[in-house]
C-alpha positions in Angstrom: 20.0 52.3 1.4 20.7 55.2 3.4 24.5 55.6 2.3 23.1 54.5 -1.4 20.5 57.5 -1.0 23.3 59.9 0.3 25.7 58.7 -2.8 23.1 59.0 -5.1 22.3 62.7 -4.0 26.1 64.0 -4.2 27.6 61.4 -7.1 29.3 64.6 -9.0 31.8 64.0 -5.9 32.3 60.4 -6.7 33.4 60.7 -10.3 34.1 57.4 -12.0 31.9 55.4 -9.1 28.6 54.0 -10.0 26.3 51.9 -7.7 25.1 48.0 -9.3 22.2 46.6 -7.3 23.0 43.0 -6.6 20.4 40.5 -6.1 19.8 38.5 -3.1 17.2 36.1 -1.8 15.6 36.6 1.8 14.2 33.5 3.6 12.2 35.4 6.2 11.6 32.7 8.6 15.4 31.3 9.0 16.0 27.5 9.4 11.8 26.6 9.0 11.1 24.8 6.6 14.7 25.1 4.7 14.7 21.5 3.3 11.2 22.4 1.3 12.3 25.8 0.4 15.9 24.7 -0.2 18.5 27.4 -1.7 20.5 28.9 -4.6 23.8 28.2 -5.6 26.1 29.7 -8.4 25.9 28.0 -12.2 28.3 25.1 -13.4 30.2 26.2 -16.5 27.5 24.1 -18.5 24.8 26.3 -16.6 26.4 29.7 -17.3 26.7 28.8 -21.4 22.8 27.6 -21.0 22.1 31.2 -19.6 23.9 33.2 -21.8 21.9 31.5 -25.1 19.0 32.0 -23.3 19.6 35.5 -22.3 20.8 36.1 -26.1 17.8 34.5 -27.8 16.0 37.4 -25.0 17.8 40.1 -26.0 17.2 39.5 -30.1 13.5 38.9 -29.1 13.3 42.2 -27.3 15.7 44.5 -29.8 13.2 42.8 -32.8 10.0 44.1 -31.1 11.8 47.5 -30.2 13.1 48.0 -33.4 16.8 48.0 -32.2 19.7 46.8 -34.5 23.2 45.9 -34.7 23.3 45.7 -30.6 25.0 42.8 -29.2 25.2 44.1 -25.0 27.1 41.7 -23.3 25.6 39.5 -20.6 26.5 40.0 -16.9 26.0 36.3 -15.3 28.5 37.5 -12.2 25.9 37.6 -9.9 23.4 34.7 -11.8 22.4 32.2 -9.3 20.1 28.8 -10.2 18.0 27.0 -7.3 19.8 23.7 -6.1 17.9 22.1 -3.8 13.9 22.2 -2.8 11.1 24.0 -4.1 14.2 26.8 -5.5 15.6 23.8 -7.6 12.2 22.0 -8.7 10.6 25.5 -9.8 14.0 27.4 -10.6 12.3 28.2 -14.3 9.4 29.9 -12.6 11.3 31.7 -10.1 13.7 33.2 -12.0 13.1 36.4 -13.2 15.6 38.5 -16.0 18.0 40.9 -14.7 17.7 43.2 -17.2 20.4 44.6 -19.7 21.1 48.2 -20.5 23.5 49.5 -23.3 24.8 53.1 -22.5 26.9 55.8 -24.1 29.6 57.2 -21.7 30.8 60.6 -22.1 34.4 60.0 -21.9 35.0 64.0 -20.3 32.4 63.7 -17.6 32.5 59.4 -17.4 28.8 60.1 -17.1 25.9 58.7 -19.4 25.4 60.5 -22.4 22.6 58.0 -23.6 20.7 55.1 -23.3 20.5 53.2 -26.8 19.4 50.0 -25.1 17.2 49.4 -22.6 15.4 46.0 -21.3 14.0 46.2 -18.2 14.3 43.6 -15.4 11.4 41.1 -14.9 10.5 39.2 -11.7 10.0 35.9 -11.3 6.6 34.0 -10.9 5.6 33.5 -7.4 5.2 30.0 -6.1 2.4 29.6 -3.6 3.2 26.0 -2.0 0.6 24.0 0.1 2.3 23.8 3.5 0.4 25.6 6.3 3.6 27.4 8.2 1.5 26.8 11.7 1.7 23.2 11.0 5.1 23.1 9.7 6.4 24.9 12.9 4.7 22.4 15.4 6.0 19.4 13.5 9.5 21.4 13.6 8.6 21.8 17.3 7.3 18.5 18.1 10.1 16.9 16.6 13.0 19.2 18.5 16.2 18.1 18.2 15.9 14.3 17.4 17.3 13.4 14.1 14.4 12.1 12.0 10.9 13.5 10.1 7.5 14.2 10.3 5.1 14.3 7.3 1.8 15.6 7.7 -0.2 15.4 4.6 -4.4 16.0 3.3 -5.3 12.2 2.4 -7.7 13.6 0.3 -6.1 15.7 -2.3 -2.0 14.7 -1.4 -1.3 18.1 -0.3 1.7 18.1 1.8 1.3 20.6 5.2 4.3 20.1 6.8 7.2 18.2 5.9 10.0 18.4 8.9 13.5 17.2 8.8 16.2 17.4 11.7 18.7 18.3 11.7 18.2 21.5 9.4 19.9 24.5 8.1 19.8 28.2 7.8 19.9 29.0 4.0 20.3 32.7 4.5 23.7 31.3 6.4 24.1 28.5 3.9 27.4 30.4 1.8 29.2 31.1 5.5 27.9 27.3 7.0 28.7 25.0 3.8 31.7 23.3 4.9 30.5 22.6 8.3 27.6 20.9 7.0 28.8 19.0 4.5 31.4 17.5 7.0 28.3 17.0 9.9 28.0 13.1 9.8 24.1 13.8 11.4 23.8 15.0 7.0 21.9 18.2 7.9 21.5 19.0 4.2 19.9 16.1 3.9 16.1 16.2 3.5 15.1 13.2 5.3 11.0 12.4 4.4 11.6 11.7 0.9 15.6 11.4 1.0 15.8 9.1 3.9 16.1 5.8 3.0 15.1 3.5 6.2 14.0 -0.3 6.9 9.9 0.5 7.7 10.0 -2.5 11.1 6.5 -3.5 12.0 4.7 -0.3 10.0 5.2 -2.6 7.1 2.9 -4.9 8.4 0.0 -3.3 6.9 1.3 -4.3 3.4 1.9 -8.1 4.5 -1.8 -8.0 5.7 -3.5 -6.6 3.1 -0.8 -8.4 0.3 -2.0 -11.6 2.3 -5.5 -11.0 1.9 -5.7 -10.0 -1.6 -3.7 -13.3 -2.3 -6.3 -15.0 -0.5 -3.5 -16.9 1.8 -5.3 -16.2 4.9 -8.5 -14.4 6.2 -9.8 -12.9 9.2 -10.5 -16.2 10.8 -6.9 -17.4 10.2 -5.7 -18.1 13.3 -1.5 -18.7 14.2 0.2 -19.5 17.6 2.4 -17.3 19.0 5.1 -19.4 21.6 7.0 -16.0 21.3 9.8 -17.6 18.4 9.9 -19.6 15.2 12.3 -21.2 13.6 12.8 -21.9 10.4 16.1 -24.4 9.0 18.9 -23.2 11.5 17.8 -19.8 12.6 15.1 -18.6 15.0 12.8 -15.5 14.3 11.8 -13.7 17.8 8.4 -12.0 18.6 8.2 -8.9 20.6 6.2 -11.8 23.6 4.5 -14.9 24.0 0.8 -14.0 22.3 -0.7 -17.2 22.5 -3.2 -18.1 19.5 -3.7 -15.0 17.3 -5.7 -13.6 14.4 -5.1 -10.9 12.3 -6.6 -8.1 13.8 -4.6 -9.1 17.1 -1.4 -9.3 15.3 -2.0 -5.8 14.2 -3.3 -4.6 17.3 -0.3 -5.7 19.4 2.1 -6.3 16.8 3.0 -10.1 16.9 5.7 -11.1 14.4 4.8 -14.5 14.7 1.7 -14.0 12.9 3.6 -12.8 10.0 6.4 -15.0 10.5 3.8 -17.6 9.3 1.8 -15.2 6.9 5.2 -15.0 5.1 5.6 -18.7 4.8 2.7 -18.7 2.4 3.4 -16.2 0.4 5.6 -16.4 -2.5 8.5 -13.6 -2.6 7.4 -12.5 -6.4 3.5 -12.0 -4.8 5.3 -9.7 -1.8 7.3 -7.8 -4.2 4.7 -6.9 -6.6 2.0 -6.1 -3.9 5.1 -3.9 -2.3 5.0 -2.1 -5.3 2.2 -1.4 -6.3 1.4 0.1 -2.7 4.1 3.3 -4.5 7.4 1.7 -2.7 10.3 0.9 -4.7 9.5 4.0 -6.7 9.1 7.9 -6.7 5.9 9.2 -5.2 6.5 12.0 -7.8 6.4 15.0 -5.5 7.6 18.0 -6.7 11.2 18.2 -5.1 14.0 17.4 -7.0 16.4 14.4 -5.4 13.8 12.3 -4.3 15.0 8.6 -3.3 12.9 5.7 -4.5 13.9 3.5 -1.9 14.5 -0.5 -2.6 12.0 -3.9 -2.7 13.8 -6.8 -2.9 12.6 -10.0 -4.2 12.9 -12.3 -1.6 13.9 -16.3 -2.5 14.2 -17.9 0.4 12.0 -18.1 3.6 14.4 -16.6 6.0 14.2 -13.5 3.4 10.2 -13.5 3.1 10.3 -13.3 7.0 12.3 -10.7 7.2 10.5 -8.6 4.5 7.2 -9.1 5.8 7.8 -7.3 9.1 9.6 -4.4 7.3 13.2 -5.3 8.1 16.2 -7.0 5.8 17.4 -4.6 2.4 13.6 -3.4 2.3 14.0 0.4 2.7 11.8 2.6 2.0 11.3 7.1 2.8 9.0 8.4 5.5 6.8 10.3 2.3 6.4 6.8 1.0 4.9 6.0 4.8 3.0 8.6 4.9 1.4 7.4 1.0 0.7 4.3 2.6 -0.9 5.3 5.6 -3.2 7.5 3.5 -4.3 4.9 0.7 -4.9 2.6 3.8 -7.1 5.7 5.0 -9.2 6.1 1.6 -9.8 2.3 1.4 -7.1 1.8 -1.5 -7.2 5.1 -3.6 -3.8 6.4 -3.4 -3.0 10.2 -3.6 0.0 11.8 -5.3 1.8 14.0 -2.8 2.5 17.6 -3.7 3.5 20.7 -2.4 2.4 23.2 -5.1 -0.8 25.4 -5.1 -0.6 27.3 -7.7 2.3 30.0 -10.2 1.0 33.9 -10.3 3.2 36.0 -12.4 3.7 39.9 -10.8 0.9 41.1 -12.2 -1.1 38.3 -9.7 -2.3 36.3 -13.3 -2.3 32.7 -12.2 -0.3 30.3 -14.6 -0.4 27.6 -13.3 -3.3 26.0 -10.9 -3.4 22.5 -9.1 -7.0 22.2 -9.5 -7.6 17.9 -8.6 -5.6 15.7 -7.2 -4.1 12.8 -8.5 -5.7 9.8 -8.0 -4.9 5.9 -8.5 -6.7 3.1 -6.8 -5.2 -0.3 -6.0 -7.0 -3.5 -6.9 -7.2 -5.1 -3.4 -11.1 -5.8 -2.8 -12.3 -2.8 -1.2 -13.7 -5.6 1.8 -10.3 -5.9 3.0 -9.9 -2.6 4.3 -12.2 -2.6 7.2 -10.8 -4.8 9.1 -7.3 -3.5 8.4 -8.0 -0.1 9.8 -10.4 -1.4 12.8 -7.1 -3.3 13.9 -4.9 0.2 13.7 -7.0 2.0 15.4 -7.4 -1.0 18.4 -3.4 -0.5 18.1 -4.2 2.8 20.0 -6.7 1.9 22.4 -5.6 -1.6 23.4 -2.1 -2.1 21.3 1.2 -1.2 20.8 0.4 2.7 21.3 -2.1 2.3 24.1 -1.7 4.9 27.1 -0.2 7.4 25.0 -3.3 9.5 24.7 -4.1 9.0 20.6 -7.4 7.0 21.6 -9.3 10.6 22.5 -8.3 12.0 19.8 -9.6 10.2 16.9 -6.1 8.1 15.4 -5.6 5.3 13.8 -2.2 3.9 13.1 0.5 1.5 13.5 3.7 2.0 15.7 7.1 0.1 14.2 10.7 -0.3 15.8 13.7 -1.1 13.0 16.7 -2.2 13.3 19.7 -0.1 12.5 22.5 -2.9 13.0 23.6 -1.7 16.1 22.4 -3.7 19.0 20.8 -0.4 21.1 20.1 2.0 18.2 16.3 1.8 16.2 14.5 3.6 14.4 11.0 4.7 15.8 8.2 4.9 13.6 4.6 5.9 14.2 2.2 6.1 10.7 -1.5 6.9 10.7 -4.2 9.0 9.8 -7.2 10.9 12.1 -10.0 10.9 12.2 -10.3 7.7 11.9 -14.1 7.4 11.1 -13.3 10.3 8.5 -9.9 10.8 7.9 -8.5 14.6 6.2 -4.9 13.6 7.8 -1.9 11.4 6.9 1.1 11.6 8.8 4.5 9.3 9.4 6.6 10.2 12.7 10.1 8.5 12.4 13.5 9.1 15.0 16.5 7.6 13.7 18.8 5.9 15.8 17.1 6.3 19.4 17.6 3.9 22.1 13.5 3.3 22.2 10.7 1.9 20.8 8.0 3.1 18.3 5.4 3.2 20.5 7.3 4.6 23.3 9.6 7.2 21.2 7.2 8.2 18.5 3.9 8.1 20.3 4.4 10.9 22.5 5.8 12.7 19.4 2.3 12.3 17.4 0.3 12.7 20.3 2.0 16.3 20.2 1.1 16.6 16.9 -2.3 15.6 16.7 -3.5 17.6 19.5 -1.4 20.6 18.0 -3.2 20.5 14.4 -6.6 20.2 16.3 -5.8 23.2 18.2 -5.1 25.1 14.7 -7.8 23.8 13.5 -10.3 24.6 15.6 -8.7 28.2 15.4 -9.1 28.4 11.8 -12.4 27.7 12.1 -12.9 30.3 14.9 -11.4 32.9 12.4 -13.6 31.9 10.1 -16.5 32.4 11.7 -16.0 35.9 13.4 -14.8 36.9 9.5 -18.2 35.3 8.0 -19.8 37.2 11.0 -18.4 40.4 10.5 -19.4 40.5 6.7 -22.3 42.8 6.1 -25.6 41.0 4.5 
């Protein structure tokens, strides 16, 4: 800026030279929330043609309103950039302003502007305000650390996404210089894992199996199965995590008994499993306002072995962490699904709100309400006496389910924890998943969840204290 000011003051010493500004996006928090924000890129030839056409239409409207005639200023698009990912991509048309155009007459003798005959000033793009809480986002990224995986935190009442952490990340400020390295990285740092990573959900999916069987009338709360540690179906042996003895539904969820759900799956029709799974939003995009969201895949399990695998979240079933967060929210809300979203409002440069999310988009799953309390209580018992006991989650009011999903490697798993809190008045739904780890859901994702939930409660307490101080200082 200092050099530019000196040049402007002594421009006569530089004949034929002029300054030209170039727009550049700057991300003040570097790699924080980089997958949410996204990045810009150069337009393709087709996009360039479309942009030129839009500019020409804009020019024609401007000339008519200002009585300009027979002027066809060339459209300079050398610096044009288009949103390629994240919010930049999804809300590109709102965020993109207009660089403005000018037609000037230059004196050949002095090479200076003699007069301006067409001047269309630049227009700022609109401001897009997000639901992301910066403190919660930073917390989620800190909790995930350098573990490859995802953390999602969502308001169960509104569907507002408060945090969406993905690791590894990238810095959008240096994306151009880093791009070749990033696209060759086997850990795929450009992948937004919460919405694009397709993973088997493991035992967290037992929530869906339980509610499906209850809705179909294949089991009830008094249904018991005996777990000896495994069952044999045809020539295949399916193992449990332990020999649990006689088990009912609540205890099966609490201790993640595979055999209970194997026996349940044998009673279920494959088409019923697929249909109810899809009713919970799996196999479809959640509709979050981000581009390239993956829908996952819900297979039709035709044979007993396939039904058994799907019942515990294995086989061909794959989901995204955001879909699992939506599931946790639906259980917390006793069957009411809320669409996850990032947009809070869109505001013009002169502070006029042109778009605002007024109310959540709700959808009720047609499962009788009386089936939810037992599952909710079982999820609470998971952190008290079950597979997540001793992780410090009980005193934080958490209810949830651990999961350990096979990856195809004998020593690597995906470690999950899906849940909500406070269990008696749910406000936050969350999903923690660490990919390709040697540990299990409770031992790997459990401590991360504890740190996350504890941090959220600290942030909430600090916000309430700050609000109280501001209220106390307001003149009456």
